[in-house]
All heavy atoms as an XYZ file, in Angstrom:
968
protein
N     145.102    -16.926     -0.005
C     146.240    -16.704      0.924
C     146.565    -15.268      1.085
O     146.756    -14.702      2.165
C     147.435    -17.501      0.503
C     148.563    -17.242      1.359
S     150.034    -18.361      1.438
C     150.146    -19.156     -0.134
N     146.738    -14.431     -0.033
C     147.065    -13.041      0.151
C     145.912    -12.166      0.595
O     146.078    -10.936      0.798
C     147.509    -12.580     -1.244
C     146.895    -13.528     -2.190
C     146.789    -14.887     -1.458
N     144.755    -12.755      0.759
C     143.537    -11.928      1.153
C     143.779    -11.473      2.566
O     143.496    -10.261      2.847
C     142.265    -12.718      1.011
C     141.991    -12.976     -0.411
C     141.085    -12.042      1.686
C     140.752    -14.015     -0.682
N     144.242    -12.318      3.431
C     144.450    -11.805      4.853
C     145.605    -10.776      4.958
O     145.369     -9.839      5.746
N     146.540    -10.890      4.201
C     147.614     -9.919      4.129
C     147.047     -8.570      3.630
O     147.351     -7.535      4.115
C     148.793    -10.367      3.368
C     150.017     -9.557      3.316
C     150.513     -9.300      4.708
C     151.188    -10.131      2.467
N     146.320     -8.631      2.570
C     145.602     -7.369      2.038
C     144.702     -6.684      3.009
O     144.714     -5.504      3.233
C     144.945     -7.801      0.694
N     143.962     -7.463      3.683
C     143.036     -6.905      4.730
C     143.859     -6.239      5.966
O     143.495     -5.182      6.345
C     142.052     -7.961      5.247
C     141.058     -8.395      4.127
C     141.342     -7.499      6.605
C     140.256     -9.594      4.470
N     144.902     -6.983      6.381
C     145.773     -6.399      7.416
C     146.406     -5.086      6.923
O     146.513     -4.177      7.671
C     146.796     -7.444      7.774
N     146.860     -5.039      5.643
C     147.401     -3.794      5.074
C     146.466     -2.671      5.122
O     146.792     -1.559      5.397
C     148.018     -4.154      3.708
O     148.953     -5.038      3.779
N     145.218     -2.966      4.648
C     144.224     -1.899      4.688
C     143.969     -1.440      6.038
O     143.817     -0.191      6.202
C     143.006     -2.463      3.875
C     143.250     -2.571      2.442
C     141.792     -1.519      4.090
C     142.155     -3.268      1.729
N     143.770     -2.335      7.011
C     143.462     -1.937      8.374
C     144.667     -1.080      8.908
O     144.470     -0.056      9.686
C     143.252     -3.136      9.237
C     141.828     -3.843      8.985
C     141.839     -5.113      9.818
C     140.773     -2.948      9.256
N     145.885     -1.492      8.685
C     147.054     -0.801      9.150
C     147.091      0.609      8.476
O     147.477      1.569      9.245
C     148.268     -1.470      8.797
N     146.732      0.776      7.315
C     146.633      2.056      6.632
C     145.642      2.958      7.343
O     145.926      4.124      7.626
C     146.284      1.955      5.160
C     146.344      3.202      4.317
C     147.767      3.757      4.172
C     145.720      2.934      2.919
N     144.488      2.533      7.577
C     143.467      3.269      8.270
C     143.900      3.685      9.706
O     143.696      4.801     10.110
C     142.133      2.551      8.318
C     141.425      2.547      6.987
C     140.908      1.424      6.476
C     141.131      3.770      6.312
C     140.241      1.338      5.203
C     140.514      3.765      5.154
C     139.994      2.557      4.575
N     144.430      2.773     10.378
C     144.939      2.992     11.744
C     146.076      4.052     11.681
O     146.167      4.905     12.599
C     145.303      1.733     12.603
C     145.988      2.007     13.777
C     144.147      0.884     12.704
N     146.990      3.894     10.698
C     148.010      4.930     10.620
C     147.511      6.376     10.395
O     148.029      7.288     10.955
C     148.991      4.534      9.532
O     148.409      4.754      8.239
N     146.539      6.454      9.562
C     146.028      7.789      9.429
C     145.186      8.284     10.639
O     145.052      9.500     10.882
C     145.149      7.905      8.081
C     145.986      8.017      6.883
C     146.171      6.967      5.995
C     146.747      9.099      6.685
C     146.954      7.048      4.913
C     147.538      9.285      5.466
C     147.675      8.163      4.564
N     144.653      7.423     11.375
C     143.885      7.745     12.560
C     145.021      8.342     13.563
O     144.890      9.272     14.241
C     143.154      6.561     13.182
C     142.357      7.005     14.416
C     141.434      7.975     14.582
C     142.451      6.177     15.646
N     140.989      7.887     15.819
C     141.643      6.874     16.503
C     143.246      5.233     16.095
C     141.384      6.455     17.822
C     143.062      4.775     17.473
C     142.179      5.414     18.323
N     146.208      7.597     13.640
C     147.309      8.055     14.466
C     147.775      9.400     14.059
O     148.144     10.310     14.909
C     148.404      7.001     14.455
N     147.897      9.688     12.744
C     148.252     10.951     12.277
C     147.234     12.061     12.759
O     147.601     13.197     13.025
C     148.387     10.978     10.639
C     148.799     12.271     10.031
C     150.146     12.706     10.490
C     148.605     12.173      8.510
N     145.906     11.738     12.651
C     144.903     12.674     13.090
C     145.071     13.006     14.564
O     144.969     14.099     14.998
C     143.562     12.052     12.764
C     142.427     13.090     12.929
O     142.619     14.266     12.940
N     141.243     12.564     13.236
N     145.419     11.976     15.390
C     145.646     12.255     16.785
C     146.874     13.028     16.989
O     146.882     14.043     17.832
C     145.799     10.894     17.539
C     144.470     10.160     17.562
C     146.350     10.995     18.986
C     144.473      8.698     18.081
N     147.931     12.849     16.236
C     149.136     13.557     16.382
C     148.988     15.021     15.964
O     149.613     15.808     16.540
C     150.287     12.962     15.519
N     148.098     15.324     15.153
C     147.898     16.700     14.601
C     147.165     17.547     15.670
O     147.351     18.801     15.742
C     147.223     16.709     13.308
C     147.972     16.148     12.182
C     147.489     16.323     10.847
N     146.039     16.490     10.871
C     145.295     16.590      9.784
N     145.788     16.537      8.617
N     144.059     16.782      9.844
N     146.327     16.908     16.513
C     145.548     17.646     17.451
C     145.471     16.787     18.794
O     144.452     16.240     19.261
C     144.040     17.872     17.008
C     143.288     18.754     17.876
O     143.883     19.458     18.724
O     142.050     18.826     17.743
N     146.685     16.834     19.549
C     146.769     16.005     20.733
C     145.823     16.490     21.889
O     145.530     15.743     22.765
C     148.227     15.967     21.109
C     148.757     17.216     20.389
C     147.852     17.479     19.288
N     145.546     17.843     21.994
C     144.816     18.393     23.001
C     143.406     17.677     23.076
O     142.963     17.270     24.100
C     144.633     19.859     22.983
C     143.785     20.437     24.004
C     143.731     21.918     23.917
N     145.107     22.545     23.972
C     145.344     23.767     23.403
N     144.462     24.286     22.711
N     146.539     24.164     23.546
N     142.729     17.726     21.930
C     141.357     17.029     21.809
C     141.478     15.616     22.244
O     140.628     15.187     23.056
C     140.861     17.195     20.442
C     139.546     16.557     20.205
C     138.441     17.174     20.903
C     139.285     16.426     18.766
N     142.417     14.919     21.676
C     142.555     13.494     21.971
C     142.913     13.179     23.400
O     142.493     12.119     24.016
C     143.403     12.793     20.954
C     142.739     12.749     19.595
C     143.048     13.744     18.690
C     141.804     11.881     19.101
N     142.196     13.404     17.579
C     141.481     12.255     17.823
C     141.142     10.843     19.638
C     140.548     11.605     17.032
C     140.259     10.172     18.868
C     139.927     10.576     17.627
N     143.717     14.039     24.042
C     144.112     13.792     25.416
C     142.868     14.000     26.323
O     142.657     13.195     27.283
C     145.194     14.760     25.817
C     145.766     14.588     27.320
C     146.741     15.575     27.603
N     146.059     16.930     27.869
C     145.505     17.238     28.999
N     145.433     16.367     29.968
N     144.906     18.402     29.190
N     142.069     14.987     26.105
C     140.834     15.203     26.818
C     139.873     13.974     26.490
O     139.202     13.626     27.493
C     140.106     16.485     26.410
C     140.942     17.795     26.805
C     140.253     18.979     26.257
C     141.025     17.834     28.364
N     139.743     13.531     25.339
C     138.876     12.376     25.088
C     139.379     11.106     25.749
O     138.563     10.444     26.341
C     138.903     12.150     23.560
C     138.065     10.983     23.084
C     136.780     11.017     22.868
C     138.533      9.662     22.809
N     136.335      9.763     22.491
C     137.410      8.933     22.436
C     139.748      8.944     22.877
C     137.449      7.579     22.107
C     139.789      7.668     22.464
C     138.677      7.024     22.193
N     140.650     10.960     25.860
C     141.196      9.874     26.533
C     140.924      9.898     28.038
O     140.673      8.930     28.677
C     142.701      9.724     26.235
C     143.384      8.664     26.981
C     144.263      8.689     27.988
C     143.240      7.200     26.659
N     144.581      7.466     28.501
C     144.121      6.429     27.652
C     142.562      6.447     25.790
C     144.181      5.142     27.681
C     142.655      5.044     25.811
C     143.480      4.421     26.700
N     141.159     11.136     28.615
C     140.937     11.270     30.000
C     139.422     11.049     30.287
O     139.088     10.490     31.394
C     141.287     12.772     30.503
C     142.617     12.990     30.351
S     143.593     12.025     31.503
C     145.026     13.051     31.888
N     138.450     11.543     29.428
C     137.067     11.270     29.678
C     136.766      9.731     29.539
O     135.911      9.225     30.254
C     136.288     12.000     28.658
C     136.077     13.530     28.996
O     136.391     13.899     30.030
O     135.698     14.257     27.964
N     137.434      9.070     28.601
C     137.203      7.652     28.432
C     137.563      6.851     29.690
O     136.769      5.961     30.048
C     137.996      7.129     27.128
C     137.879      5.692     26.904
C     136.397      5.447     26.298
C     138.857      5.255     25.947
N     138.703      7.143     30.285
C     138.989      6.376     31.423
C     138.566      6.953     32.739
O     138.695      6.436     33.835
C     140.639      6.216     31.508
C     141.312      7.532     31.636
C     141.111      5.441     30.406
C     142.764      7.397     31.824
N     137.851      8.073     32.631
C     137.146      8.647     33.859
C     138.093      9.352     34.778
O     137.848      9.337     35.943
N     139.101     10.065     34.256
C     140.021     10.774     35.133
C     139.734     12.247     34.946
O     139.718     12.734     33.813
C     141.466     10.408     34.742
C     142.416     11.293     35.526
C     141.753      8.928     34.929
N     139.554     12.905     36.107
C     139.409     14.369     36.092
C     140.824     14.947     36.035
O     141.649     14.666     36.964
C     138.589     14.873     37.245
C     137.078     14.423     37.264
C     136.406     14.977     38.512
C     136.529     15.044     36.002
N     141.062     15.831     35.158
C     142.409     16.465     35.049
C     142.397     17.810     35.694
O     142.548     18.882     35.067
C     142.848     16.495     33.556
C     144.257     16.838     33.400
O     144.974     16.613     34.290
O     144.641     17.177     32.241
N     142.204     17.927     37.024
C     142.095     19.117     37.668
C     143.387     19.587     38.268
O     143.669     20.744     38.506
C     141.038     19.030     38.826
C     139.690     18.527     38.334
S     138.934     19.721     37.331
C     138.319     20.964     38.528
N     144.339     18.628     38.601
C     145.501     19.030     39.287
C     146.740     19.293     38.481
O     147.757     19.855     38.970
C     145.929     17.865     40.242
C     144.755     17.564     41.267
O     144.106     18.541     41.642
O     144.721     16.478     41.693
N     146.709     19.029     37.168
C     147.799     19.221     36.311
C     147.882     20.681     35.839
O     146.824     21.239     35.466
C     147.905     18.297     35.212
O     146.692     18.361     34.390
N     149.107     21.212     35.860
C     149.230     22.527     35.456
C     149.443     22.593     33.873
O     149.555     21.473     33.294
C     150.445     23.260     36.130
C     151.708     22.550     35.944
O     151.698     21.446     35.524
O     152.764     23.136     36.272
N     149.549     23.760     33.295
C     149.586     23.948     31.900
C     150.867     23.263     31.299
O     150.871     22.664     30.270
C     149.604     25.399     31.578
C     149.697     25.705     30.120
C     149.558     27.123     29.753
N     148.191     27.485     29.961
C     147.721     28.716     29.960
N     148.621     29.779     29.812
N     146.549     29.023     30.116
N     152.056     23.401     32.062
C     153.234     22.821     31.541
C     153.210     21.318     31.475
O     153.603     20.709     30.552
C     154.343     23.278     32.435
C     155.769     23.005     31.932
C     156.822     23.466     32.714
O     156.608     23.943     33.903
N     158.032     23.438     32.382
N     152.512     20.680     32.450
C     152.484     19.248     32.503
C     151.506     18.787     31.340
O     151.800     17.783     30.645
C     151.861     18.762     33.842
C     151.644     17.299     33.914
C     153.024     16.570     33.814
C     151.062     16.913     35.342
N     150.434     19.491     31.119
C     149.507     19.150     29.964
C     150.121     19.340     28.619
O     150.089     18.444     27.883
C     148.241     20.058     30.027
C     147.286     19.703     31.213
C     145.955     20.401     31.029
N     146.085     21.823     30.862
C     145.941     22.729     31.802
N     145.672     22.345     33.042
N     146.008     24.008     31.513
N     150.941     20.352     28.586
C     151.648     20.590     27.252
C     152.676     19.471     27.061
O     152.949     18.967     25.930
C     152.409     21.877     27.230
C     151.519     23.144     27.252
C     150.699     23.240     25.959
N     149.859     24.407     26.074
C     148.551     24.375     26.178
N     147.908     23.199     26.089
N     147.834     25.475     26.232
N     153.359     19.042     28.063
C     154.375     17.901     27.990
C     153.575     16.599     27.607
O     154.141     15.849     26.729
C     154.961     17.759     29.380
O     155.781     16.591     29.316
N     152.480     16.346     28.211
C     151.694     15.155     27.872
C     151.267     15.205     26.379
O     151.346     14.246     25.699
C     150.507     14.991     28.743
C     150.774     14.659     30.189
C     149.512     14.778     31.034
O     148.509     15.242     30.724
N     149.627     14.254     32.321
N     150.848     16.380     25.945
C     150.388     16.484     24.513
C     151.567     16.320     23.595
O     151.341     15.722     22.503
C     149.663     17.812     24.346
C     148.376     17.946     25.021
C     147.867     19.336     25.076
O     148.561     20.262     24.581
O     146.799     19.541     25.728
N     152.712     16.830     23.939
C     153.923     16.625     23.071
C     154.267     15.209     22.972
O     154.656     14.696     21.929
C     155.079     17.459     23.581
C     155.076     18.856     23.177
C     156.431     19.604     23.443
N     156.926     19.391     24.668
C     156.657     20.151     25.756
N     155.899     21.251     25.611
N     157.167     19.939     26.927
N     154.251     14.473     24.186
C     154.514     13.042     24.184
C     153.608     12.248     23.290
O     153.972     11.390     22.546
C     154.554     12.522     25.674
C     155.668     13.087     26.385
C     155.569     12.783     27.965
O     154.586     12.132     28.350
N     156.493     13.194     28.740
N     152.275     12.586     23.473
C     151.306     11.954     22.752
C     151.479     12.155     21.154
O     151.306     11.223     20.414
C     149.945     12.365     23.205
C     148.711     11.714     22.567
S     147.170     12.366     23.160
C     146.350     10.831     23.467
N     151.776     13.276     20.807
C     151.990     13.694     19.468
C     153.239     12.960     18.865
O     153.198     12.374     17.706
C     152.216     15.229     19.327
O     152.384     15.606     17.995
N     154.314     12.908     19.672
C     155.490     12.170     19.168
C     155.200     10.747     18.993
O     155.614     10.058     17.983
C     156.636     12.396     20.258
C     157.786     11.642     19.859
C     158.723     11.934     18.918
C     158.174     10.355     20.604
C     159.786     11.133     18.524
C     159.263      9.666     20.302
C     160.100      9.983     19.262
N     154.529     10.108     19.956
C     154.209      8.668     19.873
C     153.246      8.451     18.663
O     153.502      7.527     17.916
C     153.590      8.129     21.189
C     154.612      8.185     22.361
C     153.016      6.716     20.986
C     155.755      7.243     22.053
N     152.358      9.262     18.468
C     151.398      9.112     17.364
C     152.035      9.313     15.951
O     151.779      8.646     15.021
C     150.209      9.990     17.506
S     149.121      9.380     18.843
N     153.047     10.289     15.883
C     153.724     10.386     14.592
C     154.608      9.121     14.311
O     154.650      8.748     13.262
C     154.590     11.638     14.704
C     153.871     12.968     14.302
C     153.930     14.041     15.212
C     153.254     13.051     13.101
C     153.305     15.181     14.767
C     152.540     14.243     12.861
C     152.609     15.289     13.675
O     151.986     16.416     13.254
N     155.223      8.675     15.436
C     155.967      7.441     15.312
C     155.044      6.230     14.926
O     155.474      5.460     13.981
C     156.684      7.062     16.563
O     157.482      8.163     17.050
C     157.623      5.848     16.446
N     153.991      6.062     15.517
C     152.972      5.067     15.064
C     152.510      5.162     13.654
O     152.455      4.218     12.910
C     151.743      5.110     16.076
C     151.865      4.317     17.308
C     150.603      4.522     18.126
C     152.073      2.861     17.032
N     152.314      6.425     13.279
C     151.898      6.692     11.908
C     152.967      6.227     10.939
O     152.647      5.499      9.903
C     151.703      8.207     11.695
C     151.591      8.570     10.201
C     150.395      8.230      9.523
C     152.564      9.225      9.606
C     150.294      8.471      8.195
C     152.474      9.588      8.240
C     151.354      9.274      7.536
N     154.172      6.533     11.155
C     155.320      6.031     10.343
C     155.482      4.602     10.242
O     155.513      3.989      9.216
C     156.539      6.736     10.666
N     155.374      3.966     11.402
C     155.540      2.470     11.505
C     154.349      1.784     10.821
O     154.564      0.796     10.012
C     155.651      1.996     13.001
C     156.931      2.317     13.590
C     156.825      2.043     15.144
C     158.093      1.603     13.035
N     153.191      2.214     11.069
C     152.002      1.587     10.476
C     151.920      1.882      8.947
O     151.473      0.922      8.251
C     150.684      2.055     11.185
C     150.538      1.495     12.591
C     149.332      2.151     13.279
C     150.295     -0.061     12.605
N     152.250      2.996      8.567
C     152.280      3.301      7.166
C     153.334      2.407      6.434
O     153.074      1.834      5.379
C     152.594      4.743      6.869
C     152.559      5.225      5.423
C     151.148      5.126      4.943
C     152.979      6.658      5.268
N     154.446      2.273      7.010
C     155.578      1.346      6.482
C     155.047     -0.121      6.304
O     155.181     -0.782      5.465
C     156.887      1.452      7.259
C     157.877      0.528      6.797
C     158.558      0.706      5.562
C     158.154     -0.630      7.488
C     159.456     -0.262      5.214
C     159.089     -1.537      7.054
C     159.745     -1.380      5.911
N     154.285     -0.569      7.497
C     153.840     -1.856      7.601
C     152.742     -2.035      6.490
O     152.698     -3.071      5.775
C     153.136     -2.165      8.927
O     154.232     -1.961      9.929
C     152.613     -3.497      8.976
N     151.886     -1.067      6.273
C     150.855     -1.146      5.289
C     151.429     -1.253      3.866
O     151.036     -2.045      3.041
C     149.940      0.055      5.367
O     148.993      0.053      4.375
N     152.421     -0.401      3.531
C     153.117     -0.407      2.329
C     153.806     -1.741      2.013
O     153.776     -2.259      0.888
C     153.935      0.728      2.102
C     153.345      2.090      2.104
C     154.357      3.253      2.025
C     152.313      2.282      0.932
N     154.385     -2.258      3.022
C     155.137     -3.570      2.944
C     154.182     -4.672      2.667
O     154.319     -5.513      1.771
C     155.926     -3.787      4.168
O     156.514     -5.060      4.110
N     152.979     -4.639      3.399
C     151.983     -5.644      3.145
C     151.393     -5.593      1.758
O     151.122     -6.608      1.154
N     151.153     -4.351      1.211
C     150.665     -4.193     -0.085
C     151.674     -4.819     -1.121
O     151.236     -5.436     -2.108
C     150.327     -2.790     -0.423
N     152.975     -4.476     -0.867
C     153.908     -4.977     -1.766
C     153.965     -6.503     -1.829
O     153.911     -7.091     -2.835
C     155.373     -4.484     -1.454
C     156.418     -5.142     -2.166
C     156.791     -4.838     -3.457
C     157.229     -6.184     -1.559
C     157.754     -5.359     -4.103
C     158.150     -6.814     -2.160
C     158.503     -6.494     -3.521
N     153.914     -7.095     -0.619
C     154.016     -8.624     -0.604
C     152.610     -9.164     -1.142
O     152.654    -10.366     -1.669
C     154.251     -9.089      0.779
C     155.649     -8.838      1.181
C     156.190     -7.931      2.020
C     156.890     -9.378      0.447
N     157.602     -7.926      2.015
C     158.004     -8.843      1.073
C     157.033    -10.337     -0.509
C     159.329     -9.116      0.723
C     158.311    -10.718     -0.880
C     159.417    -10.110     -0.336
N     151.493     -8.503     -0.959
C     150.269     -8.962     -1.493
C     150.317     -9.067     -3.110
O     149.960    -10.077     -3.673
C     149.104     -8.094     -1.060
O     148.981     -8.135      0.302
C     147.768     -8.502     -1.686
N     150.809     -7.940     -3.625
C     150.951     -7.924     -5.084
C     151.939     -8.968     -5.617
O     151.742     -9.603     -6.668
C     151.305     -6.528     -5.647
C     150.256     -5.528     -5.533
C     150.383     -4.384     -4.904
C     148.997     -5.793     -6.079
C     149.298     -3.472     -4.758
C     147.884     -4.973     -5.986
C     148.099     -3.766     -5.274
N     152.994     -9.158     -4.868
C     154.021    -10.101     -5.144
C     153.384    -11.547     -5.130
O     153.687    -12.392     -6.037
C     155.198    -10.064     -4.194
C     156.418    -10.995     -4.597
O     156.790    -10.862     -5.750
O     156.791    -11.864     -3.814
N     152.656    -11.920     -4.057
C     151.974    -13.159     -3.988
C     150.986    -13.381     -5.121
O     150.845    -14.580     -5.654
C     151.295    -13.326     -2.605
C     152.179    -13.636     -1.461
C     151.445    -13.512     -0.108
C     152.883    -14.979     -1.642
N     150.238    -12.297     -5.505
C     149.183    -12.507     -6.571
C     149.962    -12.799     -7.931
O     149.538    -13.644     -8.629
C     148.430    -11.204     -6.675
C     147.442    -11.180     -5.515
C     147.531    -11.168     -8.004
C     146.683     -9.898     -5.318
N     151.063    -12.089     -8.129
C     151.887    -12.196     -9.396
C     152.457    -13.744     -9.355
O     152.522    -14.357    -10.368
C     152.937    -11.266     -9.465
C     152.508     -9.864     -9.907
C     153.647     -8.866    -10.028
O     154.749     -9.167     -9.564
N     153.335     -7.744    -10.577
N     152.836    -14.139     -8.190
C     153.476    -15.547     -8.059
C     152.404    -16.610     -8.320
O     152.645    -17.597     -9.072
C     153.964    -15.773     -6.708
C     154.658    -17.087     -6.406
C     155.951    -17.323     -7.205
O     156.596    -16.319     -7.573
O     156.252    -18.528     -7.407
N     151.120    -16.383     -7.964
C     150.030    -17.277     -8.260
C     149.694    -17.346     -9.715
O     149.328    -18.328    -10.253
C     148.819    -17.060     -7.439
C     148.947    -17.445     -5.950
N     149.182    -18.717     -5.562
C     148.870    -16.740     -4.778
C     149.242    -18.803     -4.190
N     149.077    -17.699     -3.796
N     149.753    -16.148    -10.400
C     149.383    -16.073    -11.927
C     150.421    -16.555    -12.683
O     150.213    -16.899    -13.878
C     149.073    -14.604    -12.110
C     147.826    -14.135    -11.577
C     147.534    -12.699    -11.999
C     146.213    -12.253    -11.453
N     145.997    -10.855    -11.840
N     151.723    -16.623    -12.288
C     152.832    -17.076    -13.107
C     152.710    -18.515    -13.484
O     152.286    -19.348    -12.590
C     154.118    -16.718    -12.252
C     155.288    -17.421    -12.713
C     156.524    -17.025    -11.908
N     156.738    -17.797    -10.649
C     157.154    -19.016    -10.705
N     157.442    -19.609    -11.816
N     157.293    -19.690     -9.580
N     153.140    -18.895    -14.634
C     153.189    -20.217    -15.122
C     154.243    -20.914    -14.367
O     155.400    -20.560    -14.284
C     153.410    -20.294    -16.587
C     153.482    -21.751    -17.051
C     152.517    -21.919    -18.246
O     151.961    -21.060    -18.748
O     152.574    -23.028    -18.696
N     153.950    -22.105    -13.789
C     154.889    -22.950    -13.032
C     155.886    -23.667    -13.930
O     155.429    -24.084    -15.023
C     154.128    -23.997    -12.080
C     153.102    -23.354    -11.172
C     153.808    -22.570    -10.104
C     152.751    -22.090     -9.190
N     153.303    -21.036     -8.237
N     157.107    -23.896    -13.445
C     158.038    -24.694    -14.288
C     157.603    -26.133    -14.140
O     156.843    -26.470    -13.210
C     159.430    -24.444    -13.762
O     159.555    -24.880    -12.414
C     159.782    -22.983    -13.878
N     158.276    -26.942    -14.886
C     158.060    -28.405    -14.874
C     158.342    -28.970    -13.442
O     157.660    -29.796    -12.891
C     158.844    -29.101    -15.911
C     158.578    -30.555    -15.981
C     159.299    -31.150    -17.195
N     159.485    -32.589    -16.961
C     160.725    -33.202    -16.771
N     161.768    -32.476    -16.990
N     160.841    -34.428    -16.508
N     159.533    -28.578    -12.874
C     159.954    -29.026    -11.631
C     158.952    -28.688    -10.513
O     158.628    -29.471     -9.665
C     161.222    -28.451    -11.232
C     161.789    -28.853     -9.959
C     162.266    -30.130     -9.685
C     161.827    -27.876     -8.851
C     162.685    -30.551     -8.351
C     162.259    -28.250     -7.683
C     162.716    -29.581     -7.344
N     158.474    -27.434    -10.554
C     157.458    -26.985     -9.645
C     156.093    -27.750     -9.664
O     155.534    -28.137     -8.614
C     157.197    -25.425     -9.700
C     158.364    -24.569     -9.379
C     158.109    -23.154     -9.648
O     157.410    -22.803    -10.658
O     158.618    -22.328     -8.879
N     155.732    -28.079    -10.893
C     154.558    -28.861    -11.091
C     154.661    -30.282    -10.419
O     153.810    -30.801     -9.887
C     154.117    -28.856    -12.502
C     153.549    -27.625    -13.127
C     152.884    -27.767    -14.431
N     153.862    -28.362    -15.455
C     154.458    -27.558    -16.288
N     154.424    -26.290    -16.337
N     155.321    -28.168    -17.199
N     155.856    -30.785    -10.679
C     156.195    -32.108    -10.156
C     156.138    -32.183     -8.603
O     155.659    -33.066     -8.016
C     157.537    -32.666    -10.597
C     157.488    -33.036    -12.129
C     156.712    -34.322    -12.430
O     156.775    -35.214    -11.546
O     156.148    -34.371    -13.433
N     156.760    -31.100     -8.004
C     156.780    -30.965     -6.623
C     155.360    -30.858     -6.041
O     155.025    -31.557     -5.129
C     157.684    -29.846     -6.108
C     157.470    -29.546     -4.649
C     159.117    -30.080     -6.445
N     154.541    -30.019     -6.681
C     153.139    -29.851     -6.193
C     152.334    -31.227     -6.374
O     151.590    -31.538     -5.441
C     152.354    -28.796     -6.944
C     152.921    -27.363     -6.611
C     152.186    -26.304     -7.400
O     151.425    -26.675     -8.263
O     152.500    -25.116     -7.107
N     152.584    -31.895     -7.451
C     151.853    -33.070     -7.617
C     152.300    -34.183     -6.592
O     151.465    -34.918     -6.078
C     152.040    -33.660     -9.042
C     151.241    -34.834     -9.405
C     151.323    -35.203    -10.881
N     152.747    -35.278    -11.298
C     153.248    -36.421    -11.727
N     152.618    -37.535    -11.821
N     154.517    -36.469    -11.960
N     153.642    -34.148     -6.284
C     154.122    -35.148     -5.253
C     153.512    -34.792     -3.829
O     153.043    -35.674     -3.097
C     155.600    -35.103     -5.233
O     156.168    -35.485     -6.390
N     153.474    -33.462     -3.629
C     152.852    -33.140     -2.313
C     151.340    -33.470     -2.183
O     150.871    -33.919     -1.197
C     153.029    -31.606     -2.080
C     154.374    -31.185     -1.752
C     154.592    -29.592     -1.736
O     153.640    -28.906     -2.160
N     155.701    -29.232     -1.199
N     150.605    -33.313     -3.296
C     149.214    -33.717     -3.256
C     149.059    -35.173     -3.115
O     148.141    -35.669     -2.333
C     148.496    -33.351     -4.540
C     148.135    -31.748     -4.718
C     147.241    -31.560     -5.779
N     147.718    -32.009     -7.133
C     148.354    -31.218     -7.957
N     148.684    -29.977     -7.689
N     148.787    -31.756     -9.116
N     149.923    -36.038     -3.716
C     149.875    -37.471     -3.535
C     150.161    -37.857     -2.130
O     149.494    -38.733     -1.482
C     150.884    -38.083     -4.484
C     150.383    -38.062     -5.948
C     151.393    -38.797     -6.855
O     152.376    -39.374     -6.369
O     151.217    -38.598     -8.033
N     151.148    -37.119     -1.471
C     151.534    -37.485     -0.135
C     150.392    -37.090      0.793
O     150.030    -37.853      1.784
C     152.865    -36.672      0.105
C     154.047    -37.282     -0.516
C     153.062    -36.679      1.769
C     155.321    -36.540     -0.361
N     149.825    -35.956      0.513
C     148.537    -35.532      1.401
C     147.410    -36.564      1.237
O     146.704    -36.808      2.235
C     148.017    -34.110      0.934
C     149.115    -33.073      1.434
C     148.659    -31.685      0.890
O     147.546    -31.555      0.229
O     149.402    -30.754      1.128
N     147.211    -37.156      0.026
C     146.204    -38.091     -0.144
C     146.397    -39.259      0.676
O     145.571    -39.840      1.317
C     146.046    -38.518     -1.712
C     145.050    -37.573     -2.443
C     144.504    -38.324     -3.628
C     145.437    -37.960     -4.869
N     144.990    -38.426     -6.146
N     147.646    -39.768      0.603
C     148.056    -40.996      1.305
C     147.961    -40.787      2.913
O     147.485    -41.562      3.597
C     149.510    -41.457      0.996
C     149.974    -42.447      1.851
C     149.515    -41.869     -0.453
N     148.393    -39.594      3.359
C     148.230    -39.224      4.728
C     146.850    -39.112      5.247
O     146.526    -39.297      6.453
C     149.093    -38.029      5.045
C     150.563    -38.283      5.040
O     151.007    -39.476      5.107
N     151.460    -37.268      4.883
N     145.944    -38.676      4.289
C     144.594    -38.378      4.733
C     143.692    -39.601      4.727
O     142.709    -39.628      5.328
C     143.934    -37.320      3.807
O     143.785    -37.830      2.478
N     144.145    -40.737      4.106
C     143.451    -41.986      4.160
C     143.431    -42.585      5.530
O     144.505    -42.548      6.230
C     144.109    -42.962      3.186
C     143.579    -42.784      1.758
C     144.044    -43.938      1.015
N     144.869    -43.516     -0.064
C     145.787    -44.214     -0.624
N     145.874    -45.466     -0.323
N     146.551    -43.797     -1.631
N     142.311    -42.998      6.010
C     142.374    -43.724      7.243
C     143.172    -45.032      7.153
O     143.182    -45.738      6.260
C     140.804    -44.154      7.503
C     140.204    -44.053      6.201
C     141.005    -43.092      5.278
N     143.995    -45.085      8.206
C     144.858    -46.256      8.317
C     144.143    -47.458      9.011
O     143.458    -47.138     10.049
C     146.162    -45.966      9.013
C     146.924    -44.902      8.263
C     148.222    -44.582      8.917
O     148.599    -45.200      9.923
N     148.957    -43.640      8.370
N     144.243    -48.602      8.405
C     143.512    -49.780      9.025
C     144.291    -50.173     10.310
O     145.543    -49.963     10.439
N     143.559    -50.858     11.072
C     144.159    -51.378     12.325
C     144.800    -52.717     11.978
O     144.198    -53.658     11.627
C     143.080    -51.540     13.380
C     142.435    -50.301     13.927
C     141.289    -50.675     14.820
C     143.354    -49.408     14.502
N     146.171    -52.758     12.316
C     146.808    -54.018     12.066
C     146.759    -54.831     13.355
O     147.152    -54.445     14.354
C     148.362    -53.617     11.631
N     146.489    -56.151     13.083
C     146.410    -56.978     14.323
C     147.342    -58.097     14.132
O     147.798    -58.650     13.274
C     145.058    -57.582     14.457
C     144.062    -56.452     14.821
C     142.757    -57.044     15.119
N     141.736    -55.962     15.305
C     140.662    -56.113     15.885
N     140.267    -57.411     16.278
N     139.925    -55.169     16.039
């Protein structure tokens, strides 16, 4: 169960550092983005380009912070779930789990057709 959360945390960490890389050099990434979507940037003046780069940098710094927080939160909850699975269950918890397994067994049995 915590494997999916761990994978998502690792992916969020990598994407956050990619966003940080974009935020540090927005000029290169703005040109790359324009090339990717096939737009020639011939009409914009220097002030407009600088404004676009500042906006891109701000958004990427914000994404970096959000994704880093998400990654750290996911790592925390992954370790918490692992510790929870390793912990010895109380008698009450064992009884609840056993009752749930019995209920699942009864529900999974094919029910006969009553006529």
